[in-house]
Structures are given as structure tokens and as C-alpha cells.
N, C-alpha and C positions, 0 to 999 in steps of 0.2 A: 308466769308473767305479771306484771303489775297494770296492766290493762288501765284500770278507775285511775290509778295516781298521773297514768301518763296524760290520760286527758283533763285530768286538773292542771295540768303543768302547760297542755295547749289548747286552751280553749276555741281556737278554731274549729275543733273535733265538738261536737256535741251541744245540747242545748246551753245558754247562756243564763236562762230563767231555770224555775225549776217546777217540777211539775209535780200535781198529785198522783197518789196510786191507783186512782180511779180513773183518770183521765190519761195516763202511762198505759194501762192496760186496756182501754176502751181503742186507742191507738195501735196499741199490739196486735191485737183483734183485728184492727182493718187492715191493717201492711201486710198480714198474713193470710186475710183471707181473699188477698187481691190476687196472690202468687195461684192459690188453687183453683179462684173463679177463672183464672188466665188458661194455666193446665186443663180444665175441666173439660173443653170438648176435643184433646187430643187424646188419642189409644195409648195405653201400654209400648206400643210398637213405635209408634211415633215417640212417643217418649225415649226413647233409645235410642236414635239414629244421629250419628255425627258426621255430616257428608263434609268437610275440611278441619284444619285443626284450628281455626277460629272459631266455630260452632263449636257449643257444648250440648248433651241431650240437654232434655228438657230437666227431665226426673233428676239430673245433675245439680241443676239449677235451683232445683226443690231441694237438694241435698246439701247443697254448698252454703244457701242462706243460715239452713237450721243449722249446720255445723257450724257456722260466724257466731248464732248466739248462743250455740253451747260450749264453743271454745274460748269468748270472750266475755260473757257473760255468766252463765253458769259456774264452768271451772272457777273465775275470780272471786264468786260473791255467795255462792251454796256452799253451806257446809259440809265437811263429808261428800264433798263431789267424787262421783264416778261417771264415766262417760258412758251414755248409750248401746256406745260398740266399740272396739279400741280400734279395727282397721276402718271404722269409719273416715277415721282422722286423718288416713293417710290419703282416701278415697276423696275425700269431700274438699280437703285443703287445696286451693286454688294455687297461691303463689308465698307464702308467709313461711320463709325457709328459719325464721327462729322459732316456730311452733313446731316444725317437724319435717320428716319425709313427706312427698308427696308421689300421686299419680301420676305419670307423664298425660300433658294435657293433649297431647294428637289423639291419645289412647283411650278417651274415654268413653268413645262410642263401643268401646272391647266387652266393657262390663255389664252382661245381662244381668248378676244379682248384686247388690238388691234391685228388686224390678219396682215400677213404680208404684204397686200397692205396698210396698216394703218401705217407701220412702215416704210414704204418707204416714205410717206407723209411726215411723223418727220423729217427721214432725208433728205429730199428736203428743208424742211423749215427751218431746224440749218445750210442745208450747205449753202444756202441764207445768210442768215443773217452773218456765218462765213464771205463769199466770202465780202462782203460791208463793216465787221467789217476792217479786213486786207485791204482793200482798202483805209480805210475811216482814218486810224491811222496816226498820224502823227509819225515821227523817235522814239521820245521818248517812245510812247505807244509801236510801233512796235516791240521795242526792247526785250519790257518784254513781249507783249504777243507773240512771236516769242518763246522763251521758254516756253510757256507754250502749245503751238500748235505743236511743235515737240514733247514734251511727250506726246501726243495726237497721231501722228504718230506712236510711238512706242508701244504705248497701243493698238491701232488698231490693228498691226500687230501682236500681240499676240494673237488678239482675230479673227486674221484670220487662224491663225493656231488653233485656240482653235476648231472654225467653222469648219473647214474638220475633227479635231478630234475627234470634236462629231456625227456630221454627219455621218461619219463610223460607229460609235457604233449604233447610229439608225438603220442604214440600213441590218446592221448586223443581227440584230435580224429579220428582214422581208424574210420567208422562199420564196418568187419570186426572191430573190437575185439581188435585183435591182441596175443598174449601173450609178450612180450618175454622171459622167465623163469619157466617153468614150473613150477610149486611146489604140496606141499599145505598143508593148514591142520590147526592142532592141532584134536584132538578139541573141540566146543565144551562150555564149560564156562559155568556163571553168572558176570557179574562180583563180585569182591569187592566186599563192603559196606566205604563209603570210611569211612576211620578220620582223624582228626584228631592232629597231634603236637605236642605245647607248647612252645616255647620262651622260655625267661626274656628272653633278649635282653643291653640291657647297650652297654657299649662293647668292641666286638671289632674284629678285624683280619682287613681282605679285600685280597687279589692275590696276586700269584704270588710266591713268595721265593727264582726264579731255582732251585731242586732239580729240574732238569730242564730239557725243554724249553718257552718259552711263545713266546707274542708280545706285543710291545713295548705292547697295548692293555690287558694283563691285569697293569702294573706303574705304578707304584711300591705295596708294601704301604704299607696307611693305616688309620687308626679312622675306625670309624662307628658312631653312636648308635644301637642298635635298640630299640623298644620292646618288652615281650611281645606274642607274635604265635604264631599256629595255621597249619598248613601240610598240607594234604590228603597222604594216603600212597600215593596210586595219582592217574593222570591221569584226566581226565573221559570219561567212555564215548561209544561210537557213541548208545547208548542213551537215555543223559541229554540228549545234544544232540536226539535224536528228539521227548524230552518240551518240550525250548524251543521247538524250530518247531512242536512242536503247541499251545504255549500261547502263539503269535503272535509268538515273539521275534523274528523278521524283518520284523514288522509294528508293531512298539510303538515310537515313536522315544523314549520316555522311558529306554530303557535304552540309549540307543547315545550317544556321543562325535558333534561334529554333522559332523567329517568322515568318520565312520563311515556315518553315515546317510546322508547324500550318495551312498555309494561304494554303497548297499543301492539307493537309488532311481536311481541312474546306471548300475549295472551287472545289475541285477534280482537281485542275491543274494538265494535265498532257501532256502539250504544248503549245506554246506560243500562247496570245491571238487571236482570229479567224483564228486558224489552224484548219481544221475538218480531220479526217479520214477517208475514205469513202469505206474502206475493202481492197482495193488494193493501196491507194496511198495518200498521204497528200493534202489536197487543202486547200488555206486559202481566205477569203472575202479581197477585199481592193477594193478602191474608184475606182478601173476599172470594177468590178466585183467581183464573185467568180470565183475563176483559181486555177490550180495546182502549188503546191509550188515550185520554182524553185531554184533548191541546189546551184545557185551560187551567188544568191541575198543576201544582209545583213540582219540577221535575225531582224524580227520586234516586236515591242509590248510583251517587256519583263521586268519582273519587276527586281528591284533593287534585291532583293531576287534569283530570276531568274539567272540574271548575275552574284552574287557573287558566286550561286551553281556552275554553267558552271565554272567560273575560278577558284575554288576551285578541280572541277572537272578533270582539263586541266592542271592543278599543276601552275596555275599561278595566277594572283590578281587581282584585278581591279586598273586602276591609280588613283592616288590622282586629285584632281582638281588643286594641284600648280604644280605636275610632268606633268599634260597634259597642261596645260597652258605654261609652259614653251619647251616644247616639240614643242609644235608647233608655239613658237616664236624662237625657235634654225633653224626651218625647215621653216621658212619664207613663212607659208601658211597665207595665205590673204583671207579674208570675202569675197563672191564677194559684187560689187556694185549694188546702187540700179538701178533697171529700170521697176519697178511696176506691179512686177509678180514673181512667184513662179519658182523652179528650176524644179517639177515634182509632180503628186498624187503619186508615188511609187516610191524608190531609185531605182540604176541600180547597177548593181554591180560591183567590182574595177577589170578591165579588164588587163591584162598586156601591152599593149599597151597604155593605157593610164596615166601612172605614170616611175616616175624617181625613184632613192632611196630616197623618201621622204614622209609623210605620206599623206594618200588619202582618202577620205571620212570624210573630217574633219567636214565641214558645210552644205552639200548639200546631205547627206542620210539619218543620225539617229543619234539622240541626244544621245550621248554617257555617260553611268553611270560612277560616280567616287565614289570611297571609302569613300569620305568627308563628313562631316554632314554638314547641310545648316546653319553656324556658322557667326554672325558678325566677320567682319575682325577689327583688332589690330585699337580702335580710331574711330570705327562707331557712326554715330550720327544721330539718325532720324531725318528727318526736322520737323517742328512743324506744326501742324494743320492737316489738310486731305490728304495732299499729304504724309507725314509720316505714312501714313496705308498701302501707298504702297508695301512695302517689307518687315520693320522692324519688322512686328510683326508676320512673319510667321517662324520667326527663330526658329523654334523646331519642331522635327518629322519630318524633310523633309531630303531627301538626294540632292546634289547637280548633275547635271548632264551639260556638255559640249560640244561646238559644233553648232547644227543645224541638220535640217531637210530638206526632198525634200520639202515639204510643209511650211518650212520657208519661210517669203516674203524677198526677196534678197536686201540685204541693211539693216536687221534688227540684224542680226547675228554679234558676234567680239570675237576677241582674250577673251576677260574680262567677258563675258556675261554668268551669273552664273544662269542658270532655275535650278528649283527644284520644285518635286515631292515628296509624302511617297514614303517609299520601297515597299509599297502593287503596285503601281500602273503600270499599261498595257494596259493602253488606250491611252499613248501619244505614239508618233512616236519615239520608247526607241529602243536604239542597243546596243552592246557588241562592246569595246577596250580592250585589255587583256596590262596588265603590266607583268615586269618581275624584280629581284633583290629588296633588301632591302628597304624599305619605306623609 
């Protein structure tokens, strides 16, 4: 493999500027420590369970992001490199066909060994080698190495979010209703009234201009034509979703896309994932435990099919990803900077005293479904080699989400970030922002 050369040829991956060795090492420790902090409250048994094919065990996430640094940084740049353990490359390779064989994703929960503690040993071993490599690199090698390592940071950020999504699904299956992350809720307030922000549209530029890190699927910058449109200033709340349910939203076929209606009937959808009716009220499973649904909080864990049906019921629609990006840019909403943490394990309401006449809950509540299919931008080219498998080969059968969630590591989200999931996915931290007007 020649990962470093590939990144030099495709600056959409990695940093445009340069890193000092001390700065790179400090950020490396910060990113790696967050993963361990998120896993620390979980028992070794918690970390081994896989509840569906889309969910990976916690210890697998911890090992996979470690393998990423070993396979793409140490193997490329460390003299006389030898892997920590040969079989780990098969166990913890996710989808990189170029790198070698992979263990089947749906069967990751079958693997009891290495256990959670042994994965910790693997992480410590690779961390020591990585920090030594950073410290021992001259300026020329450090510049190339930093591009790979920064990609590794954002890759690990993605898996930190996946770790939380996945363990939420795992613990939701347990009738003991375990609490992974104890926490308090902000005092209850009424949801802020929804307001509509108007935009003239026109020919606008979208995409990442390489002023900092980005993934390859965010480029190149290109013009799009937008008709005048409106976007809601906040996300749809649980209370508004309850109204949708009460009005027969899950029983009215005319509201649904055909594939979505098939899912409703095949899988028995009647509410967002993790909601339960106890005979008198709605409850929801959260990372803070099972508790009553709060009407003022943003709805979570709805699929694109559900988001689209709700928008149809409301007489509105979902924004395109280009409308979303333009609206956020025009409002001047900035993604939170990096501080080595997350906003929270569950999103807060949009309170009236928290906002002006601008967009809220953009990067810190729930990922927002758009009506845009996940497709390449005009002029997109996948990089050569293993890194070309990162995004490009998934550009079919997926829908784009924009923004960020409360569990998205701060410093990872940005204006041009294109998240993507299948239209049926419900276990991600997904919510709904409505749009109006011609597309």
C-alpha cells in the first residue's frame, strides 16, 4: 500500500496545513482517550454483544480503529514493521478489500477472544508505537504521516459515534433496562415555537474548498440551482411526532413511499425506534436509561421513510442536502470546535431563550435526513488504493444526512459533511428538519 502518496494526490483527505509533532501527538492522545472514556462504563460482556448485523460489538470498534492506525500508518511509515498479531488484520478489517480478507460483519459477535481487556492491550501497544513514530519522524515524513493520522482521527470519531449508537441498541434488548451513562435532564420547558426562515436561492456553490479536513465525498465544489425555499428553524419534537401517531400516521398508506410502507407492515413500525407504550404513556430507551418521552425534545431514531411520511402528513417536505448546506451557511451557524468530548448522550430541547431568528439544533442534536440520494458530486474521483474504498463504493442505495448529533464528537462535524445511511435505518441518531417551497 502507498497510503501517504494517495493522500498527497487527493488533498480532500487529511490536513492542508502542517502539524508539529507535539501537536499531532497531543491530538492523538485526545482522540484515543475519548474512545476509552466512552467504553469505560461498559462491562466486558456488554462489549461483546452484537444484536443485529448493522451493530458491531464495542470491543470491535475499539480494535478496528486501532487496526486502522496499524494498517495505514505504522505499516506505511514504520521501518521494519511487523503487525501486533497477524489474525487481527482479518478480524478487525471492516470493508477494505484491498488490504486483505475480512471476517463477516454479521458474525462479529461470535468472537469471544480477544476479549475487551486484550483489545485494551492491543490499543496500548499500537499507541506506543504511533507516538514513537510521530516523535521520531523528520519534517518530510511527519508531513506525510500527519495526513494519514488526521484521517485516522476522523475515522475514530465516526466509530465513537457508532459505538454509542450500537451499545444503545444492545442495551435496549435487555429487560433489566441497564443505564450505560447516568445523567440528569435539563428542567422541562415548552418547545420553542417553530419558525420558518426564507431563502432566495439562485445559483450557489456547495462542497468543501479544502480549507481544513474533509472526506473525499464532500468535493469538488460545484454550482447548483436552488429555487426560493423555506427551512424550519428547529427540529421536529416528540410532541409533534405524537400528533402524527395519534392521527394514524403509521396506518395511512397514502403518506408513505412504497418501500417505506412495506417496512411499516413487515416490521410492525408504529412509533420511533426505542419508544414503548405502557398503556398510559410513551416511554423511550435512552443511553441514560428508560424514561418517559418528553414532548419538547427532538424526535430521534426515525428512518428516512418515517421522516418523509411525517413531512407529507405536515404538508411540507424534507430539504435537499444543497438547501440544507446553503441555509446553514447563510445563517452563519458554525460547527462546534474540538475539545475532546461530545455534547451529550441525548439531545436537549430547542428552548425559546436559546436562539435568535436563525437555525438551531444544527450540529448538536440529531442528524437530519435530506431528500437527496447519496451520489458523487460532478467531477468526483475515488482515490487509488485502499483509501478509495472509504466512501465512493457506497454511493448507491443510501440517503444523505446533514448536521450532527449530540453524540457526534465535537470538532468532527462541519458544514459540508455528508453522512449517509439506507432509507430504512433507524438506529442512528436521526431526526427531522422540514422544508417548504419548490425544490
